[in-house]
C-alpha positions in Angstrom: 38.3 7.8 12.9 36.1 10.6 14.1 36.4 13.8 12.0 35.9 17.0 13.9 34.6 20.2 12.4 31.9 21.0 10.0 31.5 19.3 6.6 32.4 21.5 3.6 29.7 23.3 1.7 28.4 21.2 -1.3 28.2 24.5 -3.3 32.0 25.0 -2.8 33.7 21.7 -2.1 37.5 21.7 -1.3 39.9 20.7 -4.0 41.5 17.2 -3.8 40.1 15.0 -1.2 36.8 16.4 0.3 37.8 15.3 3.8 41.2 17.0 3.9 40.2 20.1 5.8 39.0 17.8 8.7 41.3 14.8 8.4 44.2 14.5 11.0 46.1 12.3 8.5 45.9 14.9 5.6 49.1 15.7 3.8 49.9 18.0 0.7 48.7 15.4 -1.7 45.3 15.4 -0.1 44.8 19.1 -1.0 45.6 18.6 -4.6 44.6 15.1 -5.8 41.3 13.4 -5.3 42.0 9.8 -4.1 40.8 6.8 -6.2 38.7 4.1 -4.6 40.7 1.0 -4.0 40.7 -2.3 -2.0 42.6 -1.9 1.3 43.6 -4.2 4.2 42.7 -7.8 3.8 40.6 -7.0 0.7 37.3 -6.9 2.7 36.7 -3.2 2.2 37.4 -0.3 -0.1 38.5 3.3 0.6 39.0 6.5 -1.4 42.0 7.7 0.7 45.6 8.4 0.1 46.5 7.1 3.6 43.8 4.5 4.5 44.0 2.5 7.8 44.8 -1.1 7.1 44.2 -4.3 9.1 
């Protein structure tokens, strides 16, 4: 997935998931809770995302 827009400032990162300001899948939880790294799909990869794409 291609993220549009500019990355956030490292001096003032957004709350929750650092990608939520640019992510088209972002929902309310993304603005408040930082996602944990977890195994997704068939187990061949990991993602720190509340709504990761799966196989």
